[in-house]
C-alpha positions as CSV (number, residue, x, y, z in Angstrom):
1,M,-115.4,-128.2,88.4
2,K,-118.2,-130.6,87.5
3,H,-121.0,-130.9,90.0
4,R,-122.9,-134.1,90.5
5,F,-126.3,-133.9,92.3
6,P,-127.9,-136.8,94.2
7,G,-130.8,-138.3,92.3
8,K,-133.5,-136.9,94.6
9,Y,-132.3,-133.3,94.0
10,A,-131.7,-133.6,90.2
11,M,-135.3,-132.7,89.2
12,F,-135.3,-129.5,91.5
13,V,-132.0,-128.3,90.0
14,W,-133.1,-128.8,86.4
15,V,-136.4,-127.0,87.1
16,G,-134.5,-124.1,88.7
17,F,-132.2,-123.7,85.7
18,A,-135.2,-123.8,83.3
19,A,-136.9,-121.0,85.3
20,L,-133.9,-118.8,85.2
21,E,-133.6,-119.3,81.5
22,L,-137.2,-118.4,80.8
23,A,-136.9,-115.3,83.1
24,A,-133.9,-114.0,81.2
25,P,-134.6,-111.3,78.6
26,I,-134.7,-112.6,75.0
27,S,-131.8,-110.4,73.9
28,T,-129.6,-111.8,76.7
29,R,-130.3,-115.4,75.7
30,A,-129.6,-114.5,72.1
31,Q,-126.2,-113.0,72.9
32,G,-125.4,-116.0,75.1
33,R,-125.8,-118.4,72.2
34,G,-123.5,-116.7,69.8
35,G,-121.7,-114.1,71.9
36,R,-122.7,-111.5,69.4
37,G,-124.9,-108.5,69.3
38,P,-126.6,-107.0,66.2
39,A,-124.8,-107.9,62.9
40,E,-122.2,-105.3,61.9
41,P,-122.4,-103.8,58.4
42,P,-119.9,-105.2,56.0
43,R,-116.6,-103.4,55.8
44,S,-115.3,-101.8,52.6
45,P,-112.6,-103.6,50.7
46,Q,-110.2,-100.9,51.8
47,A,-111.1,-101.4,55.5
48,A,-111.1,-105.2,55.1
49,A,-107.7,-105.5,53.4
50,P,-105.8,-108.4,55.0
51,I,-102.5,-107.0,53.7
52,D,-101.3,-103.5,52.9
53,L,-100.2,-103.1,49.3
54,T,-99.9,-99.4,49.3
55,G,-96.7,-97.5,48.8
56,Y,-93.8,-97.5,46.4
57,W,-92.3,-100.7,45.1
58,V,-89.3,-101.3,42.7
59,S,-88.8,-104.3,40.3
60,L,-86.3,-106.9,41.3
61,V,-85.1,-108.4,38.0
62,T,-83.5,-111.7,39.2
63,E,-84.5,-113.8,36.2
64,D,-85.4,-113.4,32.5
65,W,-82.8,-110.6,32.2
66,R,-82.4,-110.9,28.5
67,W,-86.1,-110.4,27.8
68,R,-86.8,-107.8,30.5
69,M,-83.8,-105.5,30.8
70,V,-83.2,-105.2,27.0
71,T,-85.3,-105.5,23.9
72,P,-84.8,-109.0,22.6
73,P,-84.2,-109.5,18.8
74,K,-87.1,-110.3,16.6
75,G,-88.0,-114.0,16.8
76,D,-86.7,-114.5,20.3
77,Y,-89.9,-115.8,22.0
78,A,-88.3,-118.7,24.0
79,S,-90.3,-119.9,27.0
80,V,-93.6,-118.2,25.8
81,P,-96.0,-121.0,24.7
82,L,-97.0,-119.4,21.4
83,N,-99.0,-121.4,18.9
84,P,-98.0,-121.3,15.2
85,E,-100.2,-118.2,14.6
86,G,-98.6,-116.5,17.6
87,R,-95.1,-117.2,16.2
88,R,-96.1,-115.9,12.8
89,V,-97.4,-112.6,14.2
90,A,-94.3,-112.2,16.4
91,D,-92.1,-112.6,13.4
92,T,-93.7,-109.6,11.8
93,W,-92.7,-107.2,14.6
94,D,-91.9,-103.7,13.3
95,P,-91.3,-101.1,16.0
96,A,-91.2,-98.2,13.5
97,K,-94.7,-99.2,12.3
98,D,-95.9,-99.2,15.9
99,E,-94.4,-95.7,16.5
100,A,-96.1,-94.4,13.3
101,A,-99.4,-95.7,14.5
102,G,-99.1,-94.3,18.0
103,N,-98.8,-97.8,19.5
104,Q,-95.6,-97.3,21.5
105,C,-97.4,-98.7,24.6
106,K,-98.2,-102.2,23.2
107,A,-95.6,-103.7,25.5
108,Y,-97.0,-101.8,28.6
109,G,-100.5,-103.3,28.7
110,A,-102.0,-105.2,31.6
111,A,-100.7,-108.6,30.4
112,A,-97.1,-107.4,30.5
113,I,-96.7,-104.2,32.6
114,M,-95.8,-106.0,35.8
115,R,-92.8,-107.7,34.0
116,V,-91.5,-104.4,32.7
117,P,-88.6,-103.1,34.9
118,T,-90.5,-100.3,36.7
119,R,-91.6,-98.8,40.0
120,L,-95.1,-99.1,41.2
121,H,-97.1,-96.6,43.3
122,I,-100.1,-98.3,44.9
123,T,-102.9,-96.2,46.4
124,W,-106.6,-96.3,47.1
125,D,-108.6,-94.2,44.7
126,N,-111.6,-94.8,46.9
127,E,-112.7,-97.5,49.4
128,N,-113.6,-99.8,46.5
129,T,-110.8,-99.1,44.0
130,L,-107.1,-99.9,44.3
131,R,-104.9,-98.0,42.0
132,I,-101.5,-99.0,40.5
133,D,-99.4,-96.4,38.8
134,T,-96.2,-97.3,37.0
135,D,-93.3,-95.0,36.2
136,A,-92.3,-97.1,33.2
137,G,-94.7,-96.0,30.5
138,T,-96.7,-93.8,32.9
139,Q,-99.6,-96.3,33.1
140,T,-102.5,-96.5,35.5
141,R,-104.4,-99.6,36.5
142,Q,-107.6,-99.5,38.5
143,L,-108.6,-102.7,40.4
144,H,-112.3,-102.7,41.1
145,F,-113.8,-104.6,44.1
146,G,-117.4,-105.6,44.4
147,P,-119.7,-107.2,41.8
148,P,-117.9,-107.0,38.4
149,Q,-119.4,-104.4,36.1
150,P,-119.6,-105.2,32.3
151,P,-116.8,-103.2,30.7
152,S,-118.1,-100.3,28.5
153,G,-116.5,-98.2,25.9
154,E,-113.4,-98.9,23.9
155,A,-110.8,-101.4,25.2
156,G,-107.7,-99.8,26.7
157,W,-104.1,-100.9,27.4
158,Q,-105.0,-101.8,31.0
159,G,-108.4,-103.2,30.4
160,Y,-111.0,-103.8,33.1
161,S,-109.7,-105.4,36.4
162,A,-112.0,-107.1,38.9
163,A,-110.4,-107.6,42.3
164,E,-111.2,-109.6,45.4
165,W,-109.4,-110.4,48.7
166,Q,-108.6,-114.0,49.4
167,M,-108.4,-114.5,53.1
168,V,-106.5,-117.2,54.9
169,G,-108.7,-120.3,55.1
170,G,-110.9,-119.0,52.3
171,G,-110.3,-121.9,50.0
172,G,-106.9,-121.2,48.6
173,R,-106.2,-119.5,45.3
174,G,-108.8,-120.5,42.9
175,G,-107.9,-124.2,42.9
176,R,-104.2,-123.9,42.5
177,G,-103.7,-126.2,45.5
178,S,-102.1,-123.8,48.0
179,A,-103.5,-121.4,50.5
180,P,-102.6,-117.7,50.5
181,P,-99.8,-116.6,52.9
182,E,-100.5,-115.3,56.4
183,G,-103.1,-112.5,56.1
184,G,-104.3,-113.2,52.6
185,S,-103.8,-112.4,48.9
186,L,-105.3,-110.1,46.3
187,K,-106.8,-111.8,43.2
188,V,-107.2,-109.7,40.0
189,E,-108.9,-110.7,36.8
190,T,-108.4,-108.4,33.8
191,T,-110.2,-108.5,30.4
192,H,-111.3,-105.9,27.8
193,M,-107.8,-105.1,26.7
194,K,-106.4,-103.7,23.5
195,P,-104.1,-106.2,21.7
196,G,-100.5,-105.9,22.9
197,Y,-97.1,-107.5,23.5
198,L,-96.0,-110.0,26.2
199,R,-92.5,-108.9,25.4
200,K,-91.2,-105.8,23.8
201,N,-90.1,-107.6,20.6
202,G,-93.6,-108.2,19.4
203,V,-94.6,-111.4,21.2
204,P,-98.4,-110.9,20.9
205,Y,-101.5,-111.2,23.0
206,S,-104.9,-110.6,21.5
207,A,-108.1,-108.7,22.6
208,N,-109.5,-112.1,23.8
209,T,-106.8,-112.4,26.5
210,K,-107.7,-112.9,30.1
211,V,-105.1,-112.1,32.8
212,T,-105.3,-113.5,36.3
213,E,-103.0,-112.2,39.0
214,Y,-102.3,-113.0,42.6
215,L,-100.6,-110.3,44.7
216,D,-98.9,-111.4,47.9
217,R,-96.8,-109.4,50.4
218,T,-94.1,-110.7,52.7
219,N,-92.6,-109.0,55.7
220,E,-89.0,-110.2,56.4
221,P,-87.1,-110.2,59.7
222,D,-84.6,-107.7,58.4
223,G,-87.4,-105.1,57.9
224,N,-87.7,-105.5,54.2
225,S,-91.1,-106.1,52.5
226,Y,-91.6,-107.8,49.1
227,L,-94.5,-107.9,46.7
228,I,-94.9,-111.1,44.7
229,V,-97.1,-111.0,41.6
230,T,-98.0,-114.4,40.1
231,T,-99.5,-113.9,36.6
232,L,-101.4,-116.3,34.3
233,V,-102.1,-115.0,30.8
234,E,-104.6,-117.0,28.8
235,D,-105.1,-116.3,25.1
236,P,-106.9,-118.8,22.9
237,Q,-105.7,-116.9,19.8
238,Y,-102.0,-116.9,20.2
239,L,-101.1,-119.2,23.2
240,Q,-101.1,-123.0,23.4
241,Q,-101.5,-122.9,27.2
242,P,-101.4,-120.3,30.0
243,F,-98.2,-118.2,30.2
244,I,-97.2,-118.1,33.8
245,T,-94.7,-115.8,35.5
246,S,-93.7,-114.7,39.0
247,T,-92.5,-111.2,39.4
248,H,-91.0,-109.6,42.5
249,F,-90.9,-106.1,43.9
250,K,-89.2,-104.6,47.0
251,K,-90.8,-101.9,49.1
252,E,-89.2,-98.5,49.0
253,A,-89.2,-96.0,51.8
254,D,-90.0,-92.8,49.8
255,T,-90.5,-91.2,46.3
256,T,-86.8,-90.4,45.8
257,R,-86.4,-92.6,42.7
258,W,-89.9,-92.3,41.3
259,H,-89.4,-91.1,37.7
260,P,-92.4,-91.5,35.3
261,S,-91.3,-92.0,31.7
262,P,-93.2,-92.4,28.4
263,C,-93.7,-95.7,26.5
264,E,-90.9,-96.8,24.1
265,A,-91.5,-99.1,21.1
266,K,-88.0,-100.5,21.1
């Protein structure tokens, strides 16, 4: 209810309020302005996670069956925006040569592993590092939160991955024009990779490749949960433009079907 005071009392009321304000402890006035006490220390990436990605997930292959479920024939690189040099290299694919050189895992690197029919086991290595294990190829990815560290040592199949949470209302997904779903998304940028294959039949990506991924989780009314991985592969050496895919996984209740297996060249 709004009070209106007669003009002759207005000055006395204002002076009374001012006196009360001055008499109040400084800490009380400070809390009254913001409703907050001392600043809380920042939470770790694990504690601040807007969505829970941990657990076991299985690939749902609902598209690109001929390139994902079987090894395509040499020269089948339809829908991958290869430049002439990329097509030339793809046409030289020799799985026996890869096996002899110990490169059976060239199709299981960070630029391709999420498209391989596989199961994922996602856990926290520590409060700043999210870990993704795959049963196909028995690969391990580590997603590092915090200030990116310059990669050191030799490049590996999974490279170096820098991760950050993108909260709802935090400005969308890097300018893609849409906001993350309710809760938020995980953005991952991976570099420092060994050259590998985008597809098992030798479609190449180079050591200069950058992979950007957005991981989203949905919780459906029927109780199922899905993991959606949107991947952008940028390679100035072999691609004319970014190669973009969307890959889906379904949450599994337990480890019953978890079955790690080695990389295969063909």
